[in-house]
C-alpha positions as CSV (number, residue, x, y, z in Angstrom):
1,M,0.0,0.0,0.0
2,N,1.3,3.5,-0.9
3,M,1.7,5.5,2.3
4,K,2.4,8.8,0.6
5,P,-1.3,9.9,0.5
6,L,-1.8,9.0,4.1
7,L,1.3,10.8,5.2
8,A,0.3,13.9,3.2
9,L,-3.2,13.8,4.7
10,S,-1.8,13.6,8.2
11,I,0.6,16.5,7.6
12,L,-2.3,18.6,6.2
13,G,-4.3,17.7,9.3
14,L,-1.4,18.7,11.5
15,I,-1.1,22.1,9.8
16,F,-4.8,22.6,10.0
17,I,-5.0,21.8,13.7
18,T,-1.9,24.0,14.4
19,V,-3.5,27.0,12.7
20,L,-6.8,26.5,14.5
21,Y,-5.0,26.0,17.8
22,F,-2.9,29.2,17.6
23,D,-5.7,31.2,16.0
24,H,-7.9,30.5,19.0
25,D,-5.9,31.5,22.1
26,P,-7.0,29.5,25.1
27,V,-5.3,30.5,28.3
28,N,-5.4,28.6,31.5
29,P,-6.1,30.4,34.8
30,M,-2.4,30.9,35.5
31,G,-2.0,33.0,32.4
32,R,0.1,30.4,30.5
33,R,-0.8,28.6,27.3
34,S,-1.6,24.9,27.8
35,I,0.5,22.7,25.4
36,F,-1.1,19.3,26.3
37,P,-4.1,19.5,23.9
38,M,-1.8,20.3,21.0
39,L,0.7,17.6,22.0
40,S,-2.1,15.0,22.2
41,L,-3.4,16.0,18.7
42,I,0.1,15.8,17.2
43,I,0.7,12.3,18.8
44,V,-2.7,11.1,17.4
45,I,-1.9,12.4,13.9
46,I,1.5,10.8,13.9
47,A,0.3,7.5,15.3
48,M,-2.5,7.0,12.8
49,P,-0.2,6.4,9.7
50,I,2.1,4.2,11.8
51,M,-0.8,2.0,13.0
52,S,-2.2,1.9,9.5
53,W,1.2,0.8,8.1
54,F,1.5,-2.0,10.6
55,T,-2.0,-3.3,10.0
56,T,-1.5,-3.3,6.2
57,K,1.8,-5.2,6.7
58,K,0.0,-7.9,8.6
59,I,-2.8,-8.1,6.0
60,E,-0.3,-8.4,3.2
61,E,1.6,-11.1,5.1
62,S,-1.5,-13.2,5.6
63,M,-2.6,-12.7,2.0
64,G,0.9,-13.9,0.9
65,E,0.5,-17.1,3.0
66,K,-2.9,-17.8,1.4
67,I,-1.6,-17.1,-2.1
68,Q,1.3,-19.5,-1.4
69,A,-1.2,-22.2,-0.2
70,F,-3.3,-21.8,-3.4
71,T,-0.1,-22.0,-5.5
72,E,0.8,-25.2,-3.8
73,L,-2.7,-26.4,-4.2
74,A,-2.6,-25.8,-8.0
75,G,0.7,-27.8,-8.1
76,A,-0.6,-30.7,-6.1
77,K,-2.7,-32.4,-8.9
78,N,-1.6,-35.9,-7.8
79,E,-2.5,-35.4,-4.2
80,P,-6.1,-33.9,-3.9
81,K,-6.5,-35.0,-0.3
82,K,-3.4,-33.2,0.8
83,A,-4.4,-30.1,-1.2
84,A,-7.9,-30.0,0.1
85,L,-6.7,-30.3,3.7
86,K,-4.3,-27.4,3.2
87,L,-7.2,-25.1,2.8
88,L,-8.6,-25.9,6.2
89,S,-7.5,-24.5,9.6
90,P,-5.9,-26.9,12.1
91,T,-9.1,-27.3,14.1
92,E,-11.1,-27.8,10.9
93,K,-8.6,-30.5,9.9
94,K,-9.1,-32.3,13.3
95,V,-12.9,-32.3,12.7
96,V,-12.5,-33.7,9.2
97,E,-9.9,-36.3,10.3
98,F,-12.3,-37.4,13.1
99,L,-15.1,-37.7,10.5
100,L,-12.8,-39.7,8.2
101,A,-11.9,-42.1,11.1
102,T,-15.6,-42.6,12.0
103,D,-16.9,-43.5,8.5
104,Y,-17.8,-39.9,7.6
105,V,-20.4,-39.4,10.4
106,A,-20.2,-38.4,14.1
107,L,-21.9,-36.4,16.8
108,Q,-20.5,-33.0,17.6
109,S,-20.4,-34.0,21.3
110,D,-18.0,-36.9,20.5
111,I,-15.7,-34.5,18.7
112,S,-15.8,-32.0,21.5
113,R,-14.4,-34.7,23.8
114,E,-11.1,-34.4,22.0
115,M,-11.2,-30.6,21.6
116,D,-12.9,-28.0,23.7
117,K,-16.5,-27.2,22.9
118,L,-16.0,-23.7,21.6
119,R,-13.3,-24.7,19.1
120,T,-15.4,-27.6,18.0
121,H,-18.4,-25.3,17.5
122,R,-16.5,-22.7,15.6
123,A,-14.8,-25.4,13.4
124,V,-18.2,-27.0,12.6
125,K,-19.8,-23.6,11.8
126,S,-16.9,-22.8,9.5
127,L,-16.9,-26.2,7.8
128,Q,-20.7,-26.0,7.3
129,A,-20.2,-22.5,5.7
130,K,-17.6,-23.9,3.4
131,G,-19.9,-26.7,2.3
132,V,-17.6,-29.5,3.6
133,I,-20.1,-31.0,6.1
134,E,-23.8,-31.3,6.7
135,V,-25.2,-30.6,10.1
136,H,-28.4,-32.1,11.5
137,P,-29.7,-31.3,15.0
138,K,-30.1,-34.3,17.2
139,G,-31.3,-33.5,20.7
140,R,-28.9,-31.3,22.5
141,T,-26.1,-32.0,20.1
142,K,-25.6,-32.1,16.3
143,F,-25.1,-35.0,13.9
144,L,-22.3,-34.2,11.5
145,K,-21.8,-35.8,8.1
146,L,-19.0,-35.3,5.6
147,K,-20.6,-34.2,2.2
148,K,-20.4,-36.7,-0.7
149,E,-18.3,-34.3,-2.9
150,F,-15.7,-33.9,-0.2
151,R,-15.7,-37.6,0.6
152,E,-15.0,-38.4,-3.1
153,L,-12.2,-35.8,-3.1
154,L,-10.5,-37.4,0.0
155,S,-10.8,-41.0,-1.1
């Protein structure tokens, strides 16, 4: 990301705030000008581009990792199982591997005995959103089934 426009905008903001501050002359009861409001504004204006730069760096790094995974996926034509599992998070992989070990069906409560309930719930929701598993309510738990398309890909 190009940081020049953000830096120019923050410099213009700094100039604008400085002009406004010195045009309006607030004086404290002791007769001296208070510098703290001006310093806090300067710090905020300087900190904003720096924070933006760090966040864009993290986003670019994570996108680079995903692009690398997709590149490896495209190169793994002989190993579709390995390629498909690379697209899943570690907790999602555990759920899929559990389903593979139990003939493609399981109760969510059985899976949550191996992982904590929250991670299991999030992984199941994510896998359902990705279309990897089917979820059917069964009492106070859920019945999970690996979808046919994904089963064929993994076998």
